[in-house]
Residue, then its C-alpha position, 0 to 999 in steps of 0.5 A: m830554513k835549516k830547521k824545517g825538516r827536523y820534525v820529519v826526521e825525528a818522526a821517521y825514527l820514532v814512529p817505527v820504533i813505537c810501532i815495533l814496541l806495540v807489536y811486541l807488547v801484543f805478542f807478549t800479551l798473547y804469550a802470557h795469556d797462553y801460559a796462564v791458560c795452560a797452567h789453569t787448564a792443567l790444574e782444572c783437568g788434574i783436579k777433576g781426574s784426581y777423585p777416586d771414582g773407580r776408574t783405572n789409572e789408564q782411564i783417568r789418563r785418557d780422560v784427562e788428556q782428552e779434556l785437556e786437548q779439547k779445552l786447550s783447542e778452545r782457549l789458546l791464542w798463540l800456541q799451535e804445536k802443543t803436546v800434552q803428557v799425563q802420567v797417573n799413579m796412585a799418589r798423583l797426576t803429573i800433567q805436562i803441556s809444551g809447545s810453541g807458536s809461529f810468530l814469537p822469538v821465544s822457545g815456547i811454553e813449558v808447563r808442568r803441574e802435579v796434582w796430588r790425589i784426594w786422600p793419598c794415604e788412604t790410596l796407598r793403604r788400599s793399594g797394598w804398597l805398604k805391606a808389612t815387612e820384616d827386618k833382619n831380626g824378624d821384627t815387623i816394620 
């Protein structure tokens, strides 16, 4: 007679624990998915913006930001409050995506990728950054 309720008590403890673990597994999967999407999208858009096609750095920055915003809005599951920052110079594009979601106890996602421009040496040569300079003795460096 004393052993009849034993399985009910064990189930009362185990079922909620198993349910909580499954919910956290789903939330972690959403987080991992969005992190991978942010990293892949940053590289994808950065590579498209790195080709020397005659656009100015400001045009490249604006185009990459617009493409990132569009692709991230289509692909993300958990991340809601996202910020996208793109910095473009002659040698590289720096893309930073950060944000957070509403229902996970983590601080958020922070993805930073640097994409080197195609022929960075040629870009530097044409830009005039490497002008000939003279040292103290008058020799050209």
